[in-house]
N, C-alpha and C positions, 0 to 999 in steps of 0.2 A: 505494500500499499504505501503510494507516494506523499510527501509533504501536503501537496493541494488538495486532495482527496480527505485527507485526516483534517486539514483547517476547516474544509466544507463542514465535516461532521462537527466540529466543536461550534463552528458560528451557527449552524442550525440547533444546537443543544441550547446556544446562549438565546436564540431567538423564541425558541418555543417557551423556555423559562420565563423571557420577559413578557409574551403574550400571555402566559399564566399567571402574571402579576408575582412572581417569585421573586425572592430577595435579591435585590438590585447588586449586591456584594458577588453572589452568586453568577449571576449571567454575565455580569461585567469581566468576571473572571474567564469565562470562556471566550467571550469577544477577545481579550487581551492577548489569551493562550492561541487562537485561532489566527490574529495577525502576525504574533510571533513566528508561529511554525510556517504560515505563507512565506514570511520572509528570512527563514533559515538557508543558507548557503548549504548546507548539509544536509542529508537525508534523515529522518528521524528512526530509519530501520539502521544505518550504518551507526548512527550513535549509540544504539541499544544494544547492536551486535558487538561494539568495542568495549562498551562497559555498561553492565546491566543497572547500574545507577545513573549513568551520565544523562538520561531525560531530566532528573530533578535539579540539575545543573544548569538548564537552560532558564534564562529569567523569566519569572511567572508562571513556570511549572512546577507545581510543587508535586506531594506524593499521590493526592489522589487523580491529578490530571495526568500524571505518570501512568498509572494503572491503566486507565481510559485507553492512553496511546499503545500501552503495551497489549491489551486487549485486542486492539484493532490490528494491531502488528501480526499478533499471533492468529487471529481469528477472521482477520478481514471484515469486521464490525464492531458496534458497540451495544452491547442489550440494553444500556439506558438510553441510549439514542432512538434505537429501534421502538422502544415502549413508547417514548415521546411522541415519535412521528405517528404512531398506531392512534395515538389521542386526535389527530387533525385528520379533516376530510383532505382525500386525494388532492394534488395539486396546490394544495392552500399555501405551502412554504414558496412557492414559486414565483408567488405576489411580492413576494419581499426582493424579487431579482427587478422589479420596476424602479427605473431612476424616483427618488424622491419619496418611495412608500417605504416605512418602517414598520416594525414590530406594534407601535401604539395605533398607527392607521388602519393594518390589517385587522387588528382586532376590533377596531370601530366599525370597518366594514362589513365585517363578520355579524357582528351584535346587533347593529342596527338594520342592515340590509340583507344578512344571510348570504352575503358573496362568500365563496368557497374556493374560487381558480380565477386566474387572469381572463378567462372569457367571460364570466358572470362579471368581472369588475368592470371590464370593456362595455359591458351592454349597460350596466349600472350608469356609467359615466356618459354613454350616448342618451340614456334617458333623462340626463341632468337630475339623477337623484343624490349625487356624492356632494352637490352644493349645499343640501338640505342639512347635511350632517353638523354636530357641532364642532368649530375650529376650521371648518370647510367653507368654501363659495366659490363663485363663478369660476375665478382665476385658478383656484387649485385644482378643480376640477378638470379645468382645460390644460393644464399642464400636466396633471397623471393621464389623461387621454392621450396626449402627445408623447409621453413615454413609453405607456402600453404601445403605441404604434412602431415606436423606435425600437423596443425590444421584439416585438411579432418580426420586422422586418431584417432582424440581426442573426446572422449564424452562430447558434449556440454550441456547435459540436467542435468546433475548431480551438485547439489548446493553447496558451500562451508558449512561446518560443521555449522560455525559462523550464517549463515542465517538459515539453518534449524533449528537449535537450538532454535533461536528467534522465528521462525513461529510455533514450537513444542510446546513451553512454553506458547505462547499466545492461542493457540488453548487448551492446557490441563486448562490454567486460565479461558478459556472461559467455559469449560465443569464442572470446580468445584466450580464457584461461581454463575452460574444461573444467571449472568448478573447483580446481586445485592444482595451483602450479605455474600460474602465469604464463611468460613465456617460453618455460620449459614442457608446458603441458602437451598432451598429444595432441589437442584439439587446437591449440596454437600452431603447432607445426604443419597443421594442414592449410592454415591461412595463409595466402601469399600477399593480400592486400583486402582491408575493410573499410568501408565509409559510408555512413549517412549521407544521403542525397535529398533529392527534391527540394521543397520550399525550407526544410530544414537548414540545409547546407546554404540555401541561398540566405539564410537568417530573415526570413519573413516572419512578421510580430505574432502570427498566428501559423498553427500547424495542424491540416486536417489527420495526416496520418503520417507514420515514420516508415520510410523504406530506406533497406538497408542494401549494399551492394558489397559482396564479397566474391575475389576471387580465390579458386582452390582447384586442385587436381582431384579432389576427391568430395565430390558435392554431398554425396549420399550421408556422409559421416557428418557434414556440417549441418543438413538437415535434421539428422537425429538429436544433434545437441541444441538445435533451434526450438524444436517442439518440445523440448525438456525443460523451457524456461518455467520457474516455479509461480510466476506472475500470469500467466496464460489462464485465461477464464475460457475461450474457445477456439478450436482449431477449424479454421475456415477451409483451408485447403493444402495438402501437402503434396509436393512433387519432387522430383529428381533436382531440379534446378530452381525453382519458385516454390515458395509457401507463403501463406498469409494467416495470421493469427489476431484475436483481440484480447488485449491484456484484461485485468481486473479493473483496472483504472477506467478502461472503455475505449482507449486507443487503439485503432489496428496498425500492426506492424508487418511489412512485406519484406521478405527476405529472396534476393536473385543472388545466383551463384553463377559466375562466368569463367571463361579463360583469362589467365593473366594477361596474354597478348591482347586482349580487346577491353581490359578494365579501364583504360582512359577514355576510350569511345563510349563505352557505358556509362560511365560516370557524368560524362558530358551530354549524355541525352536524357539519364534519368533526375539530372540535378535541374533542368529546365532553364528559363521557364517555357511553356508552350510555345510563346510568341518567337521567342530568343530562337529556339530550334528550329521553327518553321524558317527562319531568316538564313541559319546558317546551312541549312539543309539546300536552300534556294542558289546560296552562294555556290555551293559544291556543284549543283547543277548546272549552273552558267560556265562552269570549268570544265565541265565533261566528266564528273567524278561524284560519286554516291557516297553519301553520308548517314551511317546508320548506328544503331547502338552497339554494332558489332565491329567498325572501323571505317575508314574512308578507303574506296576503292576505285583504282583506274582499270574500268572494265572488271575482270575477276581478280586483278592481283590487289591486295590489300598493302597499301602503302602508309598507312598510320593507324593507330589504335591502342598503343601501350600506355600512353600518357595523354593528358587533356592537352598539354603545350602541343605535343607533335599533331594531333586532331587540328586544333585550330592553325598551325603553320601549314598544314598541307593544304587548306583550303585560302591559305593566302592572307590570315588574320594573325595579329599578335595572340597571345595568351589572354584572355578576358576573365578576370575573377569572379566567382560565382554569385557575390554580392551585386555584380553590375549587370547580372543576365536576365534585365526585365523589359528589353527591346524599349529601351528608353534614351536611344541614341547612342548606346554603347558599341552597336554594330556600325553605322555610321562613321563613328570616331576611328574605330578598328580598320575599316575599309580604308580610310583617308591616310591611316598611318603605314598601313601594311605590317608585314612581318617584320622588316628591317627598322621599324619605328616603335617596337615594343618599348624601348627605354622612355620614350613620351607618353607611354598611356599612364593616366593619373597613378601615382604612388600612394596608393591608399593608406591611411592612418592604422595603426598597430597598437595594440594596448600598452604596449612597451614603450611609446611615445609620451604617454602621459605622466607629468612630472607633479600634479598636484590634483586636490579635488576640491571644487569651490562652491560645493553645496554639500553641507555636512551639518548634522544636529547632535544635541548632548542633551543630558538630564536637567539642563537650565529651561529646556521647555517639554518637547514629547518624545525625548529619544530615552534609552534606557541605562547610558554609561556617561560618566563624566568626561570632561573636556580631555583630561591627562591620559585616560585609557584609550581614547580614541585617537589621539594624536600619537602615542607610541606604538598603537597597532599599525597607523599608516608610516610612520617612521621605520619601523621595522620591516615593511612590507616594500622598502624603497623609495618612498614618495619624498620630495622635497618640501611639500607644504600642503596644508589642507585652509580653507577658509570654515569659521564657526560660523553659521548661519542659522542660529535659533529663530522661530517664529516670533513675529510680532503679536501683541497681545491682542489685534483687533478681532478675529474670528474666533476668540473663546478657547483656544488651544490649552489644554493644561500647563500652568505656567508660561504662557507667553509672555515676551519680553516687552517691559515697559521702559522708559527712559532710564529710569533710577536703576533698573536690574540689569540694564545693556552697560552701563557705566559701571556695575560691581563687576560683570563679566571681563571687561576690559582689563582689569586689575589681576584676576586671576590668568588671562592670557599673556600680560605682561612676565609676570612669575614664571609662566610655562616657557616661553620665550627662551628666556635666560638659559633655563635648565635643560631645554630639549635643541638648542641651537648646533648645528645651522638648520635645521628643522625650523620651518617657520608655521605659526599658528595666525592667519590672517583675521583681522576683526570684521566680522560681518553680521548680516541680519536677512532673513527672508522677510521681507515687508509686505504687508497686504495692500492691494488695490483697492480703493474704495469704490461703491458705485458709480461716483461722481469722477472718478479717475486721479483723485489725492492719494496721498500715501497716509499709511498708518503711523507713520514717525515725521517729527518734523525735520526741516531742513538742518538745524543746527545741530541734531544726532548724525543724520546721514552724511553729512559732508566730513564726520571725523572718522566714519567707517573705511575700511581698506575695500570691501565687497558690498554693493548694495544690491541684492536680488529683490526684484519684485515680482508677485504673482497674483493671479485670480484664484481665490479661495471661496467665493459667495457669489449669488446672483447669477448663476450659470445660464439662465432663461433669458438674459435681456434679449432684446432684438438685436440684430445683426449691426446696423448702425451705431446704437448706444455702446454695445461691447467692443466694437472696433475704436469708437473715441475714447472710451474709458482707458483702453491699454495704451493708445498713441498718447494721451495726456500723460499717463505715467513715464513712458519712456522717454518724453520731453524734458523730465527731471535732470538737470544736469548732473544728479550724483549717482543715478543710475547707471549700473555696470551689465546687469544679465537679467532678461526675461526668462524666469523659471516657466518649465512646463506649457509651452506655449499655446498650445491647444486645450489644455484641461481634460482630456480624456483619460478616462481609465479603459483599459481594452476588454472587451465583452461586458464591461457594467456600464460604464458611462461614457455617452458618446461626446464628440468636441463640442464645446460652445461655437454657436453661429458667428464668425468672425470674417473681415475681408483681410485673408491672412497675406496676400500679396502688400496691401496698407501697412500692414505691420512690420513687414519685413522691410520693406522702404524706409519706414520711421526709424526701424533700429539702425539701420546703415547710415541713414543721415543723421544719427544721435550718438554713433558710436557705443552702441549697446549688443552686446553678444546675446545671441538667441541660444537657449540652452538645449541640449539634447539630454533629456533627463531619462538616466539608464535603469530606472526601476522597472522591472518586468512587466508590471502592470501597466506602466504608462508608455514609455520609449516613445518619447514624446520631446521634441518635434517629429511628426511623421517624416520617411525618408523621401518623399515625393516634394515635401516644402524643404526640406534641406538641400536637396539638388537645384530647387528654384534659388533659393536664398543665397546659395553658393554662386551662383551665375549673374545674381543682383550684388554681388561682392559683399555679403555679411561674414560677419564673426561667429564662431561658435564657440561653447563651452561644453564639454561632456564630463557630466557629474552624477555622483550615484545618489543624492537625497539621502544619504545615508541616516539612520536612524539607530544603527548598531554597527561596530566596527568591522563585522564579517558582510557589512552590506558593499563594502569597497569591490567586493566581487562582481557585484553587479554592472562595474564600468565596463565590463566586456561587452553588456548589451547595448550601452550607448555607442560604443565603438562599431558595433555591428550596423547601426542605423546610421552612422556617419559614412560608413564603406559602402552602404547602399545609395548613398545620397553624394558619392562620389568624392568624398572630403580626403584630403590631405593633411598632415600633421600642421603645416602651414597656416591652415584655415582654423586651428583651435586654439584659443588662447591658455588652456592649461596645458599644453606642450612646451609653454615658453618658461626660461626661469623667472624668478621674481627679480624685477630690474630695480 
């Protein structure tokens, strides 16, 4: 059972307890645990396997919660959760997936209107029944109906890249180590090459299923090992070179085994995208060649196929990194440069290029560790600096920072900078943008900060002109350095707010404000299509973790993935630079 599935169980327990008017301390404990589990960089199963008491060492996980996790890990379910779910009508909890609908509203809809699921909630809103309820009104009803339509129009069977990568890595590890022995195991010796491909390899923000490509001279043995994976819920098909299974988490995993001589061609083909592949096959055809998953052929003679680079070179193109293969101009650029121009392809940014993280939180606001613990973790990981950017007090986040507390924090940072030098902690704040575009802190404080990050955390449903004007006004403040998570979306949970992104990008460029690529797996925001557009308009970027625990620095790689899909190089990203 993966972390995302366990976190969902805990969140549902908290929701049901809140709906039932249980002790707030109890249901909030489940909410906090769900958030912690969802953001862990290590699987709970690995923690438990390494140390039977390791789960209780996770912040916010006491003995009782740890026992529930162990039960889920060992049995695939929680009896307490199952019992709670049975007290509710089928489909009841799905209403909580609607933006703006929480446990209190769900309970209100049920007790007053006998609404039991999303379909009935939509019917009630269309009949204008919601606006008659206590605390509701015409505007609230309209917003809920819009949120329902958004939900129903969104695919909910796609997993976050973070989740899919973890599951793919575990499956590949299972195939590679044979269960005991790593590189020296019998199974490992059978594998000549292995790689997840498809949208996962292109680092798409969500993944529908997992495709794994393997080169081996003994595919039958590989397939035997493949279908023995303990997390398999159902075997859909099992062949000599291709098999499909569904894991207990619900995601489908397909494995193809091919000859090593064709591995590069198959990797290129099964990585996609479909549109990219159509273009490359057309180019091959124009040159009198045939490109397929088996190789590049001149009549019946195979002239390339072992590596992706030789496949691209055989049809006259330089190697194109997987993240760029979306038919967004990469083919035109590659054709223009040709094989000899490969050195002029974008040198895409890598994780190792980042020298600091400019969006980090501590227990001064809503994170779980003190500043020194966070800073020491980053220093140990090889970073040169971080910006401590705890929340302003405006949105009511626990311990949000007012002017007095910010000044107190500066004193602590000054002491730590002397202790940790040459590592540097920059003084910053994540400042809320008010509805009218003003900021939650006065200029006399902002001008003394090293880094001012501004962000929208409220009034997500403003009409596009108002939302755009609000952000533009904030970006024109002379002390603002970074716009955090520019679209405000949460993948599969909350859509981006309506905004003229081109206008936002142009204003950021004009005012020398960097656009954040927020690396949180549930955000990955700014989206790659806007990153590419912003690069074309001359924007600067910051790849930040939005860390609420030092382990979240691992999320930076997801921001790098987005940056690479937007064709960014290290020179486009401000936190690849030293502190001047």
